[in-house]
C-alpha positions in Angstrom: -241.6 -177.8 -78.5 -240.3 -175.8 -81.4 -241.5 -172.2 -81.9 -241.8 -171.6 -85.7 -242.7 -168.7 -88.0 -243.3 -169.0 -91.7 -242.8 -166.4 -94.4 -244.0 -168.4 -97.4 -246.5 -166.0 -98.9 -248.9 -168.9 -98.7 -250.8 -170.1 -95.6 -250.6 -173.8 -96.6 -247.4 -174.7 -94.8 -248.4 -172.6 -91.8 -251.7 -174.5 -91.4 -250.0 -177.9 -91.8 -247.4 -177.1 -89.1 -250.3 -176.4 -86.7 -251.3 -180.0 -87.0 -247.9 -181.2 -85.6 -248.1 -181.4 -81.8 -244.3 -180.7 -81.4 -244.6 -177.4 -83.2 -245.9 -174.0 -82.0 -246.7 -171.7 -84.9 -246.2 -168.1 -84.0 -248.5 -165.6 -86.0 -250.0 -165.9 -89.4 -247.9 -166.7 -92.5 -245.8 -163.6 -93.3 -246.2 -162.1 -96.7 -243.2 -159.7 -96.9 -239.6 -159.6 -95.6 -240.0 -156.8 -93.1 -242.8 -158.8 -91.5 -240.2 -161.3 -90.3 -238.4 -158.6 -88.3 -241.7 -157.2 -87.0 -242.7 -160.6 -85.7 -239.2 -161.2 -84.1 -239.6 -157.9 -82.2 -242.8 -159.1 -80.7 -241.6 -162.6 -79.5 -238.8 -163.6 -77.2 -237.6 -166.8 -78.8 -238.0 -168.5 -82.2 -236.5 -171.9 -83.0 -237.1 -172.0 -86.7 -237.9 -169.5 -89.5 -239.2 -171.0 -92.8 -238.8 -168.6 -95.8 -239.9 -168.8 -99.4 -237.3 -167.2 -101.7 -240.2 -165.7 -103.7 -241.0 -163.1 -101.1 -237.4 -161.9 -101.2 -237.3 -161.1 -104.9 -237.1 -157.3 -104.3 -234.8 -157.6 -101.3 -231.0 -157.1 -101.1 -230.3 -160.7 -100.1 -226.9 -160.4 -98.3 -228.1 -157.5 -96.2 -231.3 -159.2 -95.3 -229.7 -162.4 -94.1 -226.9 -160.7 -92.3 -229.5 -158.6 -90.4 -231.6 -161.7 -89.8 -228.6 -163.7 -88.4 -227.7 -160.8 -86.1 -231.2 -160.8 -84.7 -231.6 -164.5 -84.2 -228.2 -166.1 -84.0 -229.3 -169.5 -82.7 -232.4 -169.8 -84.9 -232.6 -172.5 -87.6 -233.4 -171.0 -91.0 -235.1 -173.1 -93.8 -235.4 -171.8 -97.4 -237.8 -173.0 -100.1 -237.0 -171.8 -103.6 -238.5 -172.3 -107.0 -236.3 -173.5 -109.9 -235.9 -170.1 -111.6 -235.2 -168.2 -108.3 -232.0 -166.2 -108.6 -230.7 -166.9 -105.1 -227.0 -167.5 -104.4 -226.9 -170.9 -102.7 -223.1 -170.6 -102.1 -223.7 -167.4 -100.1 -226.4 -169.1 -98.0 -224.0 -172.0 -97.3 -221.2 -169.7 -96.3 -223.4 -168.2 -93.6 -224.5 -171.6 -92.3 -227.9 -172.0 -94.1 -228.0 -175.5 -95.6 -231.6 -176.5 -95.4 -232.6 -175.3 -98.9 -235.5 -177.2 -100.5 -237.2 -176.9 -103.9 -240.6 -175.2 -103.6 -242.7 -178.1 -104.7 -245.4 -180.2 -103.0 -243.2 -183.3 -102.6 -240.4 -181.4 -100.9 -242.9 -179.6 -98.6 -244.5 -182.8 -97.6 -241.1 -184.4 -97.0 -240.1 -181.5 -94.8 -243.3 -181.7 -92.8 -242.7 -185.4 -92.3 -239.2 -184.8 -90.9 -240.7 -182.4 -88.3 -243.2 -184.9 -87.1 -240.8 -186.4 -84.5 -243.5 -188.1 -82.5 -244.4 -190.3 -85.5 -240.7 -191.0 -86.1 -240.1 -191.9 -82.4 -243.0 -194.4 -82.5 -241.5 -195.9 -85.6 -238.1 -196.2 -84.1 -239.5 -197.6 -80.9 -241.2 -200.3 -82.8 -237.9 -201.1 -84.7 -236.1 -201.3 -81.3 -238.6 -203.7 -79.9 -238.4 -205.9 -82.9 -234.6 -205.8 -82.7 -234.6 -206.8 -79.0 -236.8 -209.7 -79.8 -234.5 -210.9 -82.5 -231.5 -210.7 -80.2 -233.2 -212.6 -77.5 -234.2 -215.3 -79.9 -230.7 -215.7 -81.2 -229.1 -215.5 -77.8 -225.8 -214.7 -79.5 -223.9 -211.5 -78.8 -222.3 -211.7 -82.2 -225.6 -210.8 -83.8 -224.9 -207.2 -82.9 -221.9 -207.2 -85.3 -224.2 -208.1 -88.2 -226.3 -205.1 -87.5 -223.6 -202.7 -88.5 -223.5 -200.0 -91.1 -222.3 -202.3 -93.7 -225.6 -204.2 -93.9 -227.3 -200.8 -94.2 -225.0 -199.7 -96.9 -225.5 -202.9 -98.8 -229.3 -202.2 -98.9 -228.7 -198.5 -99.9 -226.5 -199.5 -102.9 -229.3 -201.5 -104.4 -227.0 -203.3 -106.8 -225.8 -206.8 -107.5 -222.7 -208.0 -105.6 -219.4 -206.8 -107.0 -216.4 -209.0 -106.4 -214.0 -206.1 -106.8 -213.5 -204.4 -103.5 -214.1 -200.8 -104.4 -214.6 -198.1 -101.7 -216.7 -195.0 -102.5 -215.8 -192.1 -100.2 -217.6 -188.7 -100.3 -216.0 -185.7 -98.7 -218.3 -183.0 -97.6 -218.3 -180.0 -95.2 -219.2 -176.3 -95.2 -217.9 -173.8 -97.7 -214.2 -173.0 -97.3 -213.4 -175.9 -95.0 -210.8 -177.3 -97.5 -212.7 -180.2 -99.1 -210.9 -180.0 -102.5 -207.5 -179.7 -101.0 -208.1 -182.6 -98.6 -209.6 -184.8 -101.4 -206.7 -184.1 -103.7 -204.0 -184.9 -101.2 -205.8 -188.0 -100.0 -206.3 -189.3 -103.6 -202.7 -188.7 -104.4 -201.6 -190.4 -101.2 -203.7 -193.5 -101.8 -202.6 -193.6 -105.4 -199.0 -193.8 -104.1 -200.0 -197.0 -102.4 -200.6 -198.5 -105.9 -204.3 -198.4 -105.5 -206.3 -197.5 -108.6 -208.0 -194.2 -107.7 -210.7 -192.0 -109.3 -211.0 -188.4 -107.9 -214.4 -186.8 -108.9 -214.9 -183.1 -108.6 -218.7 -182.9 -108.0 -218.7 -179.3 -106.6 -220.4 -178.0 -109.7 -220.5 -174.4 -108.4 -217.0 -173.9 -106.9 -215.0 -176.6 -108.7 -211.2 -176.2 -108.2 -209.7 -179.7 -108.2 -208.4 -179.0 -111.7 -206.7 -175.8 -110.5 -205.0 -177.6 -107.6 -203.9 -180.5 -109.8 -202.7 -178.2 -112.6 -204.8 -179.9 -115.3 -207.4 -178.9 -117.8 -210.9 -178.7 -116.5 -212.4 -179.8 -119.9 -210.6 -182.2 -122.3 -209.8 -181.5 -125.9 -211.5 -184.7 -127.1 -214.9 -186.2 -127.1 -218.2 -184.6 -126.3 -219.2 -183.0 -123.0 -222.4 -185.0 -123.0 -220.3 -188.1 -122.4 -219.2 -188.1 -118.8 -216.5 -190.7 -119.4 -214.8 -188.4 -121.9 -214.2 -185.9 -119.0 -211.8 -188.2 -117.2 -208.1 -187.2 -117.1 -205.5 -189.9 -116.6 -203.0 -188.1 -114.4 -200.8 -191.1 -113.5 -201.2 -194.9 -114.2 -203.0 -195.2 -110.8 -204.9 -191.9 -110.6 -207.7 -190.6 -112.8 -209.4 -187.2 -112.2 -213.0 -186.4 -113.4 -213.6 -182.6 -113.7 -215.9 -180.4 -115.8 -219.1 -182.1 -114.7 -220.7 -178.7 -114.6 -220.9 -178.7 -118.4 -223.1 -181.8 -118.2 -225.2 -181.0 -115.1 -225.7 -177.4 -116.0 -226.7 -178.2 -119.6 -230.2 -178.5 -120.9 -229.9 -182.2 -120.6 -231.7 -183.6 -117.6 -229.5 -185.9 -115.5 -231.8 -188.6 -114.0 -230.9 -190.3 -110.7 -230.8 -193.6 -112.5 -228.0 -192.3 -114.7 -226.0 -191.3 -111.7 -226.3 -194.8 -110.3 -225.3 -196.4 -113.6 -222.3 -194.0 -113.8 -221.1 -195.0 -110.3 -221.7 -198.8 -111.0 -219.3 -198.5 -114.0 -216.6 -196.9 -111.8 -217.0 -199.5 -109.2 -215.6 -202.1 -111.5 -212.5 -200.1 -112.5 -211.2 -198.5 -109.3 -210.1 -199.5 -105.8 -211.1 -196.1 -104.4 -213.4 -193.4 -105.6 -213.1 -190.1 -103.8 -215.9 -187.6 -104.5 -215.4 -183.9 -103.6 -219.0 -182.8 -102.8 -220.4 -179.3 -102.8 -221.2 -177.4 -99.5 -224.9 -177.5 -100.4 -226.1 -181.1 -100.3 -229.8 -180.4 -100.7 -230.0 -181.9 -104.1 -231.3 -185.2 -105.4 -228.0 -186.0 -107.3 -225.8 -185.3 -104.2 -228.2 -187.3 -102.1 -227.9 -190.3 -104.5 -224.1 -190.1 -104.4 -224.0 -189.9 -100.6 -226.4 -192.8 -100.3 -224.2 -195.0 -102.5 -221.0 -194.1 -100.7 -219.4 -196.5 -98.3 -218.1 -193.6 -96.1 -219.1 -189.9 -95.8 -216.2 -187.9 -94.4 -217.4 -184.6 -92.9 -214.7 -182.0 -92.5 -215.3 -179.8 -89.5 -213.6 -176.6 -88.4 -213.3 -176.9 -84.6 -214.9 -173.6 -83.6 -218.5 -172.7 -82.8 -219.4 -171.6 -86.3 -217.8 -174.6 -88.0 -219.5 -177.0 -85.6 -222.9 -175.4 -86.2 -222.5 -175.7 -90.0 -221.3 -179.3 -89.8 -224.2 -180.2 -87.5 -226.6 -178.9 -90.2 -225.0 -181.1 -92.8 -225.0 -184.2 -90.6 -228.6 -183.6 -89.7 -229.6 -183.5 -93.3 -227.9 -186.9 -93.9 -229.3 -188.5 -90.7 -232.8 -187.0 -90.3 -233.8 -185.9 -93.8 -232.2 -188.7 -95.7 -232.3 -191.5 -93.0 -228.6 -192.4 -93.5 -226.9 -194.6 -90.9 -224.8 -192.7 -88.4 -221.9 -195.2 -88.6 -221.4 -194.2 -92.2 -220.4 -190.7 -91.2 -216.8 -190.0 -90.2 -215.6 -186.8 -88.6 -212.3 -185.1 -89.5 -211.4 -181.8 -87.8 -209.6 -179.6 -90.3 -207.6 -176.4 -89.9 -207.0 -177.0 -86.2 -204.8 -174.7 -84.2 -204.0 -173.8 -80.6 -207.3 -171.8 -80.3 -209.6 -174.7 -81.2 -212.2 -176.0 -78.9 -210.7 -178.7 -76.7 -210.7 -182.3 -78.0 -212.7 -183.4 -74.9 -215.5 -181.1 -75.8 -215.4 -182.0 -79.5 -215.6 -185.7 -78.7 -218.6 -185.0 -76.5 -220.4 -183.0 -79.2 -219.7 -185.6 -81.9 -220.0 -188.6 -79.5 -222.4 -190.4 -81.9 -219.8 -190.5 -84.7 -216.3 -191.9 -85.2 -213.7 -189.1 -85.1 -210.9 -190.1 -87.5 -208.2 -187.4 -87.0 -207.3 -183.8 -86.4 -205.5 -182.0 -89.2 -203.5 -179.0 -88.0 -203.5 -175.9 -90.2 -200.3 -175.8 -92.3 -199.2 -172.6 -94.3 -197.8 -175.0 -96.9 -201.4 -175.5 -98.2 -201.1 -172.1 -99.9 -197.9 -173.2 -101.6 -199.6 -176.5 -102.5 -202.5 -174.6 -104.2 -200.5 -171.8 -105.8 -197.9 -174.1 -107.5 -200.6 -176.4 -109.0 -198.6 -179.3 -107.7 -199.7 -182.1 -105.5 -197.3 -182.4 -102.5 -197.1 -184.6 -99.5 -198.4 -182.6 -96.5 -198.6 -184.1 -93.0 -198.0 -187.6 -94.2 -198.8 -189.2 -90.9 -202.3 -187.8 -90.9 -203.1 -189.1 -94.4 -201.5 -192.5 -93.6 -203.9 -192.6 -90.6 -206.9 -191.9 -92.9 -205.7 -194.5 -95.4 -205.4 -197.2 -92.7 -209.0 -196.4 -91.5 -210.3 -196.6 -95.1 -208.5 -199.9 -95.6 -210.1 -201.2 -92.3 -213.6 -200.1 -93.4 -213.2 -201.7 -96.8 -212.0 -205.0 -95.4 -214.8 -205.1 -92.8 -217.4 -204.2 -95.4 -216.5 -206.8 -98.0 -215.7 -209.4 -95.3 -219.4 -209.1 -94.2 -221.0 -208.9 -97.6 -219.1 -212.0 -98.9 -220.2 -214.1 -95.9 
């Protein structure tokens, strides 16, 4: 049973949580930041703290959260924030807080639904029973192969069949893990294989692909409202899309349907689409992109902090957004002699396919500072490319049958 405290400045969520049998709500809803520490002083263990950003308006944010994490290191922290709340999401991500929701009724109800594990378990049990019945009726072991991630991805894409065998790969991970460097090297490596590649910088807050590539972030032609005008043709086989912040941060509202249409256009033109995602994935646009991706590569730093942050990202994909676990691939980045042993890492991430371990290389600094794409640890990226080729072949082999 999870022990939870709320600091929403509104008893609604607190009262709703009391209706969930797996949740023990500690104290009344807290109305001010200091009340959180006062409650923590009175109880021995809290599993989750749910905070509204509105009660933190007059608080020094970094100091507050640093003190909070010192006091409850293993406690899950959930933030609800209104659209106009001036809260630095990048900072929250950097200290391992990824569960950040808009403070609106739909988001609150969705969060409550994700906590009602008993209801979810009953639903899963029913699906398992139905699945067993199908298997017994078919009496064919090969039926298991048809229940792979590729059938799930096909439903998620919600699009007509495309003969061109494109592979959409999203790269995510916590702040500072090296997503942009990895994405850029991988895109350049795959482009050298004569594959037509589009690299998309979707990290709207901390975009840096253009810096690494040594190209302009915004083009000198066209209008910023036209996303296709933001694409830079770097080589005959590699295009790079940067500057999306000028579209998504403008007054124009980007609807989810437009994101889908944009990706469907790219699908017809490229063999691989690599998307450098932000550290904060609690957004309807990032959710849409991850849902439409064939693979989600999660970069993980192999230490206790890195693992905890990666687990939060994976949990968002799996539990909050109901994505299939086979879609998620793990790559351990910045590994060194002090990393947690591979045996333990494999045990921790036993539900997911681990693709490779990328050792830390001081050449990465040279790679970034010179604004020039270089081949670093070619064997590692060849390994990733081969796995991507395998996944693409399996996916289109199944969808065409």
